[in-house]
C-alpha positions in Angstrom: -12.5 -105.5 166.6 -11.7 -104.9 162.9 -9.4 -107.1 160.8 -6.4 -104.9 161.3 -6.8 -104.8 165.1 -7.1 -108.6 165.1 -3.8 -108.9 163.1 -2.1 -106.5 165.6 -3.4 -108.6 168.5 -2.0 -111.7 166.9 1.3 -110.0 166.1 1.7 -108.8 169.7 0.9 -112.2 171.2 3.2 -114.2 168.9 7.0 -114.7 169.5 9.0 -112.4 167.2 12.6 -112.4 165.9 14.7 -109.3 164.9 16.2 -110.3 161.6 19.0 -107.7 161.1 21.5 -105.9 163.3 20.7 -102.3 164.2 22.7 -99.7 162.2 22.5 -96.1 163.3 21.6 -93.6 160.5 20.4 -90.1 160.4 20.0 -87.0 158.2 20.4 -84.6 161.1 23.5 -84.1 163.1 21.9 -84.4 166.5 19.3 -87.2 165.9 19.9 -90.8 164.8 17.7 -93.9 164.4 18.1 -97.6 163.8 15.6 -100.1 162.6 15.4 -103.9 162.4 12.7 -106.0 160.7 10.7 -108.1 163.1 9.2 -111.3 161.8 7.0 -114.1 163.1 8.5 -117.5 162.0 6.6 -118.8 158.9 4.1 -115.9 158.9 5.0 -113.2 156.3 1.7 -111.5 157.0 2.8 -110.9 160.6 5.9 -108.7 160.2 6.9 -105.3 161.4 9.9 -103.2 162.5 11.5 -102.2 165.7 12.8 -98.6 165.6 15.2 -97.0 168.1 15.8 -93.3 168.0 18.2 -91.1 170.1 19.5 -87.6 170.4 23.3 -87.8 170.2 24.3 -84.7 172.3 21.3 -83.8 174.5 21.7 -84.0 178.2 19.9 -85.8 179.7 19.8 -88.2 176.8 16.5 -88.9 175.1 15.5 -92.2 173.5 12.5 -93.6 171.7 11.6 -97.3 171.1 8.8 -97.9 168.6 7.2 -101.2 167.5 5.6 -100.9 164.0 3.2 -103.3 162.3 2.7 -102.7 158.6 4.2 -99.2 159.1 1.6 -98.3 161.8 2.8 -97.6 165.3 1.5 -100.3 167.7 3.2 -98.8 170.7 6.2 -96.8 171.7 8.2 -95.9 174.8 9.4 -92.3 175.0 12.4 -92.1 177.4 13.2 -88.8 179.0 11.4 -86.6 176.5 12.3 -83.4 178.3 9.8 -80.8 179.4 6.2 -81.6 179.8 4.2 -81.6 176.6 0.7 -82.3 175.3 -0.2 -85.5 173.6 -1.7 -84.5 170.2 -4.2 -87.3 170.2 -5.4 -87.5 173.8 -4.7 -83.9 174.7 -3.3 -84.9 178.1 -0.1 -83.4 179.5 2.8 -85.9 179.6 5.6 -85.7 182.1 8.8 -87.8 181.8 9.2 -91.3 180.4 5.9 -92.7 179.1 4.2 -95.3 176.8 2.5 -94.2 173.6 -0.1 -96.1 171.6 
């Protein structure tokens, strides 16, 4: 395990606090996102962001929840992504709501 992976493991295992309220913003008319900094008390080196994204008008609705550590995605939940699609990294076909790493 390299140093970054060790920090990610420590970040995931430690209790976190969202420090700001979510505020929806977006440059597109149909897609918005909100972020909140995530901190570990007394550990500035263990901070990240929680990002929530959503289509505003799509039926059924589509949402994404992403946990970032030092601007790198640690994991994400893709809710109702629509038609089946291929994961660019693993090359597996994805159907419906799924976790991403």
